[in-house]
N, C-alpha and C positions, 0 to 999 in steps of 0.2 A: 203021188203027195210032195208035194211042195217045198223046201225048207230055205225059207227068209234069214238072208245075214245079216245079225244083228250090227249096227255101228255105235261103236264106245261114246258114254255120255260127250266124253272129254273131248271127242273130234269134232263133234257138230257145236260146241261153244264157244262165242268169237272167242279170241284171243284177247287175254287183257296182262297188264301188269308185264312180266316180262319177256312172257310170251308173243304179247301184240307186236303186229307188223311196225316195223320201224316208223314208218309214215303215218299210221295212226296215232302210234305213243306220242309224236312230236306234236300232233294236232289234240291231245287229247290235255295240253298243257298251254292250250293257247289263252288262257285265262292270265296264264304267268309273262307270257311272252309280252302280252299286251300290258299290264303291269311293266313293267321292264320297256317298254317301248321309249316312253318318252326319254330315258338319258340314251340309246343307238340314235334317236333325231334330232335330238342338241348333238350329242358326239358329231353327228354326220354335218349336220348344218357349218357350224362352231370346230370342228376337227378337221374331220377330216377334208373337206371340202379345200378351206384353204391353204391345206397341206398340199396339196395335189395340184391346188391353184396355184401356190405359192412355186412350184418345180417345176410347171411349165412356164413361168413368167420371166423366171430362171432363163428361158433362153431366146428372150424377146427382149424389145427396145421399149419402154411404153413409162409417156411421164404423166401418167391419168386421164389428160384427155386427147389427143389424140389416138388413132389407130394404132395398135400395137403391129411391131415388127419383128419378123423372125428373123434372129441374129443366130442361132447356133449355138457356138461354144463362145462368142466374141466376149461375152460377158465375163465367165470365166479363164478368158487369155487377158482381159486388162486386169482383173482382180489378181492375176500371179506377178504380174508388174507394176501394183498400184503401192505407193512406198507407203500411203497412207495406211494399208490392210498388215503391212506388216507389221508396221510400228505401236500398231491396235493390236495385231497380234500376240507381239512380243511384250506390251504391257498386261495386257489380259492372264496371260502366263506369268508371270513374275506376281504380277497382285494374287492371281487365286495360291502360288506359297507362300509370300507373304499373308497371306489372309486365314487359309483354310490350316494348314498345318501347324499356326500357333494356337488357332481356336479348337482344334480336336484332342492338342495336348493339353491346353487349361482345362477345359471341359472333362476331359478325364480324371484330371486330379483335383478337380473341384469336386466331381463327383465321388469320388474315395471317399475325400473329406469328409462331404457332407451325407455321406455313407458312414462314420462311424460317429459323427455328432449325434448328440445327446438330444439339446434340448434347441427349440428354435427351430429342429428342421421346419417343418410349415411354411415359416416366414423363412426362409432362404430359398427356397422353392420356390415361393412366388417373387421374392426380390429377382431371384436368376430369370423368370422369365418373361418379367414386365419388357426387357428391349425388344426380344423378339414379336411383342402387341403392340408396338408404342409405331404410329406413322415415321416410317421412310425417308419422306422429305423433311419431316421434321425432323427427326435423328438428323439429319445431312445439314440442315440448318446448323442446329443445333453445336456440331461437331466444326460447322466453319467458323463458328466463331470463338471455340476452342481453340482450334487453330490460328486465329486470326492474329496478324502480326503484331500490333499495334496493344490492342485489348484483351488478346486468347489466354487461356488459362498455362496452356504449355508455356507459351513465350514470361509470364510473370515468375510462373517456377523456375526458369532456366537464369531469369534478373535475378532472383534471390539467393541463388546457389553464385553466381556471379559470374555466369554464362551469358556471350553474347547472343541475344533473341535472334532467330532465323526467320524467315520469309516463307513459312510451311507449305500455303501455296500459291508460292511463285516459283520453283526449282523443283525440275522432275522429281528428284527422292523426295524433296518432302509433300510432295502431293502423292504418291506412292503411299507415305505413311501415314497419311491422313488420312486414306482410302480405306487404307487394308486396318487401322484400327475401329472405323467404325465399322466394321465389317464385322472384328473378332468381338466388339462389345454388344452387337444386336448378335449374333447369332453361338454365344459360348453356354450361352442359358439352356437353349434351348435342347441341345449337344451334351448339356450337364443331365437335363431330367434325364434325356433315354439312357444313358450311363448308368445311372443311379437304378433308372428301373432295369437293365441287364444284369447290376449288381447284386441287388436285393433277389434276382433270379438266382444266384449262384448259393448252392447247399453251404448252411454256416459250417457242417459236421468237416467240410474240409479244409475248412479256417482251423479248424479245431485239431485238425489231426496235423498240420503243419505248425503249428504250436506246439504241441509237443512232440514231434520231430525235431525241433529247436530252428525252423526256419526265420526269419527277420523280416520286417516290413519291404526291404528291396525282395527275398527271396520267393516272397511269397505273391508279389506284383507281376515277377515273370514267369512265375511256376503255375501260378492259380488262374489269377484276374482277368490277364492277359491271352491266354488260352480259353478263358469262358467265354471272355465275350469279344471272341473272336467276329461270328457272327452281327453283333450288335457294332462290331468297328468298324467292320464292309458295310455298312446300311448308313454309317453313316459319313463315312469317306464316299461311296457312289453322288449321298443326298447332297453333301456339301461338294461335290466335284461339279455337279450340274448346276449348282446356286452360283459356284465362283464362277463358271468360267461364259454366265450371264449376265456379270454384275455389273448397271446398267445406270442405278437412279442414284446409286451415292455420287461419281465422277458427275453425270449431268446437272445435279445441282450445287456440288463445291466446286467446281470449275468450269461449268457451263458446256456448252456443245461443241467449244473448237476442241474442247480436252487440254486447257492449262500451256502453260506454258512449253515451247516443244512438242508439244499433244503427248506429253507425257502419262495425264488421266484418259485419252481415248483408248477406250476399250470396242471390241469387233463387234457388242451389241450396240455401243454409240454411234458408231460408223456409222452400221445399219439404219439407226434412227434417223440419224443425219442426212443418208444417200435419199431416205425413201420420204421424210416430210419438208426437209428443209433444201432438198436438191431436185426432186421430184425425178427420181432414177428410181424408179420400180424395180427398172430389171436387172438391174445393178444391184441394186438392197434384197433382191431373192437372191442373187447369187451369193452373199454376204451371208443372208437365212441359211442356205446348205451349207456354208462351211462352218457356221458355228453350232450346228449339225451333228455334221463331221467328227468340228473338234471335241466337242462331248462326248460325241461315242466312242471314240478311241480313248479319251482320258479316262471314264468308262469303263473300259475294257477292259486299260493297262493295271486299272485300280483289283477289277474284279480276278485277272488274272493273279496278281500277288497277293493279295490276300485268301482268293480262293485256293490258287494254290498251296499255300501254306498250311489251309486246314487239311486240303485233302491227302498232304505228306503226314499228317500227324496219324 
């Protein structure tokens, strides 16, 4: 008499769910990957391929018509010894600090005031956000007229106070002040709404407890508001850093492709545009583009380390 061993039913059933083989599990989600595929295709064509092509082009010489010629580190050697690049880099960093720091400070103060406002809150929110959705070129033309030497509103205000008018767009620091003022006006409202959303997420019980303990507005700001807003501040600083170091439209419209007097409005991105599309030196322009990427990466890492490090210390 022979006995047959019975195999458990669970062992004969196909693996599904968590017990399914990795390859079959991935294949079972093919519909979802198919639905997401347009994004990856578009990113590969318009994002990944241009980035890789830029990296390869940075080591070549090409005018857009003739054959490409490999030059190794020749473009980067020229970049290091190019005084125009260092001038553009200095202008970019100066404009970054002149615009980004005031933008974030003013936005935080406006958000705190808007949080305590009782009436017309929605009207204020719409008014703050309007500059961010307005055409950048139109705003640059508008600010060019505001800082105009003869008919500008700024010089009109100076004359009314008995102060001599200034050639804002004809002198180095005047150009920087005009450009940074426009950037502040454009981005204050956007950051204000982000800070306002962060403020509304802070529990009101903390403010009530601080008030019971006798803490004033300044102590409450530094002991409750700023520590609770640190992740939001980190986000705005990183985003503002990325945008501030890629300033292009403002100086390009207000002072032209030359960068204005003494090239004081020449930024790194504006130099990249002029090198690529006016001088047709695409290899050197690609090297400038890589330098912009490294500059943004460096400043972003510094800001992340500062704010993230302080958050970890707590």
